[in-house]
C-alpha positions in Angstrom: -2.6 3.8 12.1 0.6 2.3 10.7 1.4 2.9 7.1 3.7 0.7 5.0 4.9 1.3 1.5 5.3 -2.0 -0.3 7.5 -2.1 -3.4 6.5 -5.2 -5.5 8.2 -7.1 -8.3 5.7 -9.1 -10.4 5.4 -11.2 -13.5 5.4 -8.4 -16.1 2.8 -10.0 -18.3 0.2 -10.0 -15.4 0.8 -6.5 -13.8 -2.9 -5.3 -14.1 -4.4 -8.5 -12.8 -1.9 -8.7 -9.9 -2.5 -5.0 -9.1 -6.3 -5.6 -8.9 -5.8 -8.6 -6.7 -3.7 -6.6 -4.3 -6.0 -3.6 -4.3 -8.9 -5.9 -3.3 -7.2 -7.0 -0.1 -8.3 -5.5 3.3 -5.8 -2.9 4.6 -4.5 -2.0 1.1 -5.6 1.5 0.4 -3.9 2.1 -3.0 -1.8 0.2 -5.6 0.3 2.1 -8.2 1.7 0.7 -11.4 5.2 2.4 -11.7 8.3 2.5 -13.8 11.7 1.4 -12.5 13.0 -1.5 -10.6 9.6 -2.4 -9.1 6.3 -3.0 -11.0 3.8 -2.0 -8.3 3.7 0.1 -5.1 1.1 -0.7 -2.5 0.0 1.4 0.4 -0.9 -0.7 3.4 -2.5 0.8 6.5 -3.0 -1.3 9.6 -3.9 -0.6 13.3 -1.1 -2.6 14.8 2.5 -3.2 13.7 2.0 -7.0 14.0 -0.8 -6.8 11.4 1.8 -6.0 8.7 2.9 -9.6 8.8 -0.6 -10.8 8.1 -1.1 -8.5 5.1 2.3 -8.4 3.4 3.9 -11.8 3.7 0.6 -13.5 4.6 -1.5 -12.2 1.7 0.3 -9.9 -0.8 3.3 -12.2 -1.2 1.1 -15.2 -1.8 -0.7 -13.8 -4.8 0.3 -15.7 -7.9 2.7 -13.6 -9.9 4.2 -11.6 -7.0 7.9 -12.4 -7.2 9.3 -10.2 -4.4 8.4 -7.4 -2.0 10.4 -4.7 -0.2 8.6 -3.0 2.7 9.2 0.4 4.1 7.3 1.5 7.3 6.5 5.2 7.6 7.5 7.0 10.8 5.2 9.9 10.1 2.8 10.9 7.3 2.8 14.4 5.9 -0.1 15.2 3.6 -1.6 18.4 2.2 -5.0 16.7 2.3 -4.6 16.0 6.1 -3.5 19.6 6.7 -6.5 21.0 4.8 -8.9 18.8 6.7 -7.4 19.8 10.1 -7.8 23.5 9.3 -11.4 23.0 8.1 -12.6 21.4 11.4 -15.5 23.4 12.7 -15.9 25.6 9.7 -19.1 25.6 7.7 -19.0 25.4 3.9 
């Protein structure tokens, strides 16, 4: 699975509506409203690298109010949740 972190600039008067529209898209796992240069951060997870083009410029960028995106593709994912799940395999609760 390929993970992309998408930094999104939006119309500031529509941040909640835009965030909800982005979160409703297939392959978008989370959307965060943040402070700073960008208004939203979306986590996109796709099976193939080529699928990023369909999701980010093909769908996210076309949502009314999305002004710009800056995409970062993850090389690896490190997660405490993933580590806990791996160590729990085969253990009974």
